[in-house]
N, C-alpha and C positions, 0 to 999 in steps of 0.2 A: 504494499500500500504506499510506504515511503516513496518509493521509485515513481508510483504513479503520479504521487501528490507534488513530487518535485518536477516533474516534467509536463505538468498540465498549466493552461492559463486561468482557469478558474474551475469550482467545484459546485455540483448540483447534488442535493442530497436531503434525504428526510432523516439522516442518521445524527442523533446529538454528538456522537464522539468526533466525527467526521468534521463537524462545524469547526469544532475548537483544533484539531489537526491541521485544517485548512488555514489557520491562523497562524499557527508555529511555521507552516510553510510559506506564508505571506502570499496566499491565494485566496482572490476574492470568491465569496461563497454565496450562494442562493440556496437557502432552506426550504423544502418543498413542505412547508407547514405553516400553520396559523400563529404559532409561539414557540419560542425555544428557551431550552433552561440555561443557555449561553448569551443572556441579554446583553453582557458587556461586548461580545464581539459585534453585536448590531450597534451599539450606541458608539464603538470604535470604527465603525465603518468598513470593517471586513467581512460583514455578513448582513444579509437583509433577507427578510422573510418573502415569499414568493408574490404575497399580497400587498407587500407593504411600499414605503416610499423609495424614491432613488436612492444609490449608494451615498452616504455621507463621505466626508473627506477621511482617509484612513490615519489612525495613530496608534500608537503603541498601547499595549494594555499593560500597566505597571504591577498589577497583581499576579502576571503570569511571568514575571521575572525577565531576565535578558537573554536567556537562553546558554549561560555559561555557570551553570550550578555544578555541574561535574567538573569543571575546570578548577572552581574555587574549591571544591572538596579535595581534590588532589593536592592543590597548593597546602591547604590546612594540612593534612594527612602528612603530607612530605616535610613540613617546618616541625611535627613532632617527633621524626625519626632521628 
């Protein structure tokens, strides 16, 4: 699935998990439902509901972090050795 997301232009889905994965791969997503549990992806402009308004300007979602958690953990563990 990661390869598909990495190489696509956008995502159409009714899957809750794929909406968030699309954000991590920085792919615009259209959710084919009337509601989503990942409202922050809609508010940040990366996701829209199929019957919702046009895309918003895309911005980062701070609550999801910067994508470098594993690197930070390795640095912390290496400093302890």
